[in-house]
C-alpha positions as CSV (number, residue, x, y, z in Angstrom):
1,M,-18.8,-14.8,-7.6
2,V,-19.9,-18.2,-9.1
3,A,-23.3,-19.7,-8.8
4,N,-24.4,-21.6,-5.7
5,E,-21.7,-20.1,-3.6
6,P,-22.9,-18.7,-0.2
7,A,-23.4,-15.0,0.2
8,S,-20.7,-13.1,2.2
9,H,-23.3,-12.4,5.0
10,E,-24.0,-16.1,5.3
11,V,-20.3,-16.9,5.5
12,L,-19.5,-14.3,8.1
13,G,-22.6,-14.5,10.3
14,A,-23.7,-18.1,10.7
15,H,-23.5,-18.3,14.5
16,K,-24.7,-16.2,17.3
17,P,-22.2,-13.6,18.8
18,G,-20.4,-14.1,22.0
19,A,-17.8,-16.8,22.0
20,G,-14.1,-17.5,22.8
21,R,-12.1,-20.2,21.1
22,Y,-9.0,-22.1,20.9
23,A,-7.5,-23.0,17.4
24,P,-4.5,-25.3,17.5
25,S,-2.6,-26.3,14.3
26,P,-2.3,-30.1,14.0
27,S,1.5,-29.9,13.5
28,G,2.4,-31.9,16.6
29,D,1.2,-32.8,20.1
30,L,0.3,-29.9,22.3
31,H,3.1,-29.0,24.8
32,L,2.7,-27.1,28.0
33,G,2.8,-23.7,26.4
34,N,0.0,-24.6,24.0
35,L,-2.0,-26.2,26.9
36,R,-1.5,-23.1,29.0
37,T,-2.9,-20.8,26.3
38,A,-5.8,-23.2,25.8
39,L,-6.5,-23.0,29.5
40,V,-6.5,-19.2,29.5
41,A,-8.8,-19.2,26.4
42,F,-11.2,-21.6,28.1
43,L,-11.2,-19.7,31.5
44,A,-11.7,-16.3,29.8
45,A,-14.7,-17.6,27.9
46,R,-16.3,-19.3,30.9
47,G,-15.5,-16.4,33.1
48,T,-17.4,-14.0,30.8
49,C,-20.4,-16.4,30.0
50,R,-19.3,-16.9,26.6
51,D,-19.4,-20.2,24.6
52,F,-16.1,-21.9,24.1
53,L,-15.3,-23.3,20.7
54,L,-12.6,-25.4,19.3
55,R,-11.3,-25.0,15.7
56,I,-8.5,-27.1,13.9
57,D,-6.4,-24.7,11.9
58,D,-5.5,-27.5,9.3
59,I,-5.7,-25.2,6.2
60,D,-2.4,-26.8,5.2
61,R,-3.7,-30.3,4.9
62,A,-0.3,-31.9,4.9
63,R,0.2,-31.0,8.4
64,D,-2.2,-33.3,10.2
65,K,-0.9,-36.8,10.7
66,G,-3.4,-37.8,13.5
67,F,-2.3,-34.9,15.7
68,A,-5.7,-33.2,15.7
69,E,-7.5,-36.1,17.5
70,R,-4.6,-36.4,20.1
71,Q,-4.8,-32.6,20.7
72,L,-8.5,-32.7,21.4
73,A,-8.0,-35.8,23.7
74,D,-5.4,-33.8,25.7
75,L,-7.7,-30.9,26.1
76,R,-10.5,-33.1,27.4
77,R,-8.1,-34.7,29.9
78,L,-7.5,-31.2,31.4
79,G,-11.3,-30.6,31.6
80,I,-11.5,-28.3,28.7
81,V,-14.6,-28.9,26.9
82,W,-16.4,-27.0,24.1
83,E,-19.8,-26.2,22.6
84,L,-20.8,-27.2,19.0
85,P,-18.9,-29.4,16.7
86,V,-15.2,-28.8,16.0
87,M,-14.7,-26.5,12.9
88,K,-12.0,-27.6,10.5
89,Q,-10.4,-25.0,8.2
90,S,-9.7,-27.7,5.6
91,E,-13.5,-28.0,5.1
92,R,-14.1,-24.3,4.5
93,D,-12.5,-23.3,1.2
94,H,-15.8,-22.0,0.0
95,A,-16.1,-19.5,2.8
96,Y,-12.6,-18.2,2.0
97,Y,-13.5,-17.9,-1.7
98,V,-16.5,-15.7,-0.9
99,A,-14.4,-13.4,1.3
100,L,-11.7,-13.1,-1.4
101,Q,-14.3,-12.3,-4.0
102,T,-15.6,-9.6,-1.8
103,L,-12.1,-8.0,-1.6
104,C,-11.6,-8.3,-5.3
105,E,-14.8,-6.4,-5.8
106,Q,-13.3,-3.6,-3.7
107,D,-10.2,-3.7,-6.0
108,R,-8.1,-4.8,-3.0
109,V,-6.4,-7.8,-4.5
110,Y,-3.6,-8.2,-7.0
111,E,-1.4,-11.0,-8.3
112,C,2.2,-11.5,-7.2
113,V,4.8,-13.7,-8.8
114,C,7.5,-12.9,-6.3
115,S,9.5,-15.8,-4.7
116,R,10.8,-15.6,-1.2
117,K,14.2,-14.9,-2.5
118,D,12.9,-12.0,-4.5
119,I,11.4,-10.4,-1.5
120,L,14.3,-10.8,0.7
121,T,16.7,-9.3,-1.8
122,A,14.6,-6.4,-2.9
123,P,15.0,-2.9,-1.5
124,T,12.5,-2.2,1.4
125,A,10.9,0.9,2.6
126,P,12.6,2.7,5.5
127,H,11.7,1.2,8.8
128,A,10.0,-1.8,7.2
129,P,10.5,-5.0,9.2
130,P,12.6,-7.7,7.8
131,G,10.6,-9.8,5.3
132,A,8.0,-7.2,4.7
133,Y,6.7,-7.3,1.2
134,P,8.0,-4.1,-0.8
135,G,5.2,-4.0,-3.3
136,I,7.3,-5.3,-6.3
137,C,4.3,-6.6,-8.2
138,R,1.8,-4.0,-7.2
139,T,2.8,-1.5,-9.9
140,L,3.7,-3.9,-12.8
141,S,2.0,-3.2,-16.1
142,T,-0.4,-5.8,-17.4
143,A,2.2,-6.9,-20.0
144,A,5.0,-7.1,-17.5
145,L,2.8,-9.2,-15.2
146,Q,1.8,-11.6,-18.0
147,R,5.5,-12.1,-19.0
148,A,6.4,-12.8,-15.3
149,K,3.5,-15.2,-15.0
150,A,4.7,-17.1,-17.9
151,K,8.2,-17.4,-16.4
152,I,6.9,-19.1,-13.2
153,A,4.4,-21.4,-15.0
154,P,3.0,-23.8,-14.0
155,R,3.3,-22.2,-10.7
156,L,0.4,-19.7,-10.2
157,P,0.8,-16.3,-8.7
158,A,-0.1,-15.5,-5.1
159,L,-2.9,-13.1,-4.4
160,R,-2.1,-10.1,-2.1
161,L,-4.1,-7.4,-0.3
162,K,-3.6,-4.0,-1.7
163,V,-3.1,-2.0,1.5
164,A,-3.6,1.7,1.4
165,A,-1.0,4.1,2.6
166,S,-3.3,5.3,5.5
167,E,-3.5,1.6,6.7
168,R,0.2,0.8,6.9
169,Q,0.2,0.8,10.6
170,L,-2.5,-0.2,13.0
171,C,-2.7,-0.2,16.8
172,F,-5.1,-2.1,19.1
173,T,-5.5,-2.6,22.8
174,D,-4.6,-6.1,24.0
175,L,-6.3,-7.5,27.1
176,I,-2.9,-8.6,28.5
177,K,-0.2,-6.6,26.6
178,G,-1.9,-3.2,26.5
179,R,-1.4,-1.1,23.5
180,V,0.2,-2.9,20.5
181,C,1.1,-1.4,17.2
182,A,2.4,-3.1,14.1
183,P,3.1,-2.3,10.5
184,I,1.0,-3.9,7.7
185,D,2.5,-4.8,4.4
186,D,0.6,-6.2,1.3
187,F,0.3,-9.6,2.7
188,V,-0.8,-12.8,1.0
189,L,-4.4,-13.8,0.9
190,R,-4.1,-17.0,-1.2
191,R,-0.8,-18.7,-1.9
192,G,0.4,-19.7,-5.4
193,D,-0.4,-23.4,-4.7
194,G,-4.1,-22.4,-4.1
195,V,-4.0,-22.6,-0.3
196,Y,-5.8,-19.7,1.5
197,A,-3.5,-17.8,3.9
198,Y,-4.0,-17.9,7.7
199,N,-4.8,-14.3,8.1
200,L,-7.8,-14.5,5.8
201,A,-9.0,-17.9,7.1
202,T,-8.9,-17.0,10.8
203,V,-10.9,-13.7,10.2
204,V,-13.5,-15.5,8.2
205,D,-13.8,-18.4,10.6
206,D,-14.0,-16.3,13.7
207,A,-16.6,-14.1,12.2
208,A,-18.7,-17.1,11.1
209,A,-18.5,-18.7,14.5
210,G,-19.4,-15.5,16.4
211,V,-16.1,-15.3,18.1
212,D,-15.6,-12.0,19.9
213,Q,-12.8,-12.9,22.1
214,V,-9.6,-14.3,20.8
215,V,-6.9,-15.7,23.1
216,R,-3.7,-17.0,21.6
217,G,0.1,-17.0,22.0
218,D,2.1,-13.8,22.3
219,D,4.0,-14.7,19.2
220,L,1.0,-13.9,17.1
221,A,0.4,-10.4,18.4
222,S,2.3,-8.7,15.5
223,S,-0.2,-10.2,12.9
224,T,-3.2,-9.1,14.7
225,P,-3.4,-5.6,12.9
226,R,-3.5,-7.4,9.6
227,Q,-6.6,-9.4,10.8
228,I,-8.3,-6.3,12.2
229,L,-7.9,-4.6,8.8
230,L,-9.3,-7.6,7.0
231,A,-12.3,-7.7,9.4
232,R,-13.0,-4.1,8.6
233,L,-12.9,-4.6,4.8
234,L,-15.1,-7.6,5.1
235,N,-17.5,-5.7,7.3
236,A,-17.0,-8.3,10.1
237,P,-16.9,-7.4,13.7
238,A,-13.3,-7.4,15.1
239,P,-13.1,-9.4,18.4
240,S,-11.1,-8.3,21.4
241,Y,-7.6,-9.9,21.6
242,A,-5.5,-11.3,24.4
243,H,-2.0,-12.7,23.7
244,V,-0.7,-14.9,26.3
245,P,2.9,-14.8,27.2
246,L,4.8,-17.8,26.0
247,V,6.2,-20.6,28.3
248,V,10.0,-20.7,28.0
249,N,12.7,-23.0,29.3
250,A,15.3,-22.2,31.8
251,R,17.5,-20.5,29.1
252,G,14.5,-18.2,28.4
253,V,14.0,-19.9,25.0
254,R,10.4,-20.7,23.8
255,L,9.4,-24.1,25.0
256,A,9.7,-26.9,22.4
257,K,9.7,-30.7,22.2
258,R,13.5,-30.7,22.4
259,D,13.1,-29.5,26.1
260,G,12.2,-33.1,27.2
261,A,9.0,-34.0,28.8
262,V,6.6,-31.2,27.8
263,T,3.6,-33.0,26.5
264,L,0.8,-34.9,28.6
265,A,1.9,-38.2,27.1
266,Q,5.6,-37.6,27.9
267,L,4.8,-36.5,31.3
268,R,2.6,-39.5,32.1
269,E,5.6,-41.7,31.1
270,Q,7.5,-39.9,33.9
271,G,4.8,-40.5,36.3
272,V,3.4,-37.0,36.3
273,G,-0.5,-37.0,36.2
274,T,-2.9,-34.8,34.6
275,A,-3.9,-33.2,38.0
276,E,-0.4,-32.3,38.6
277,V,-0.1,-30.7,35.2
278,L,-3.3,-28.8,35.7
279,Q,-2.1,-27.6,39.1
280,M,1.1,-26.3,37.7
281,L,-0.7,-24.5,34.9
282,L,-3.2,-22.9,37.3
283,L,-0.4,-21.8,39.6
284,S,1.5,-20.3,36.5
285,L,-1.6,-18.2,36.0
286,G,-1.7,-16.9,39.6
287,M,-4.5,-19.3,40.5
288,A,-4.5,-21.7,43.5
289,A,-7.5,-23.8,42.6
290,D,-7.4,-27.5,43.7
291,P,-7.2,-29.6,40.5
292,L,-8.5,-32.6,42.2
293,A,-11.8,-30.8,42.9
294,T,-14.6,-31.7,40.5
295,D,-15.3,-28.0,39.9
296,A,-11.7,-26.8,39.8
297,L,-12.0,-25.1,36.4
298,K,-15.3,-23.7,37.3
299,A,-13.9,-22.0,40.3
300,A,-10.9,-20.9,38.3
301,A,-13.1,-19.4,35.7
302,C,-15.0,-17.4,38.4
303,D,-11.8,-16.0,39.6
304,F,-10.2,-15.3,36.2
305,A,-9.4,-11.8,35.0
306,F,-6.9,-10.8,32.4
307,H,-5.4,-8.0,34.5
308,K,-4.2,-10.7,37.0
309,L,-1.9,-12.4,34.4
310,S,1.7,-11.6,34.2
311,R,3.0,-10.0,31.0
312,D,6.2,-11.8,31.3
313,P,6.9,-15.4,29.9
314,F,6.5,-18.2,32.3
315,V,9.7,-20.1,32.9
316,F,9.1,-24.0,33.1
317,K,11.7,-25.7,35.2
318,G,10.2,-29.2,35.3
319,F,8.2,-30.9,38.0
């Protein structure tokens, strides 16, 4: 660890416990599926007397082209507000560095020179999911690794987590989905371009902010065991998780911008107001709160419970 870097306990415990959060990536405007997940996260936090926090997952700095501010503005239009300043991952490299050094001290990190093509064409372990890392670089000798690093120069090797055999699968109880189990491979902690990976960043950030309730889209459920394992290794408390079923179009395909008017701005252009959008979102969650009431979200939060939510995707058929 270099001088003047914060200690790991400072990085992982800077805020009081007891918070929920929403953490959009600034890769585009929020569509109805994103807004629905944000609404669930907000109601879940408010309904359990937790703080609600906002974080911008902009660790890949090239992504944000002004989207972050527009995302925050759309959330405010719906009445979703948050405590404390918005955290930005692009400002937290020092925290990820400290966490990575902690893992290095546990002999849990190794260098990997593999390209995506190397991984996809390599033999995989039986029953391993497509794209799982087969451990090619884990057993390379020092000399072989140095030769491989010379071949990829000036590109640097990625850093991967060394996962023990007993940790190759992990199960957790999701507040919506129930029991979820997923395999864990030797996943990337820091990419070859020096950017810290999402799995490491989100664990460090949630711990630092005191987040103990994570609500996010159903498509991220399979990566949660990786984050639970990292939290254990970093001696950080693992939050509870709730993965919200996605919003899909009439064909059952995940909602996307190509489906037409699916953002607040697009819907406003078609004459659909924010109150109508909020009403639709609340109804999709089984709530009949009046969006025109000044305390609509407060009433919805009082009535919120995870067990009331459907485990099936919500089909959006338009207004």
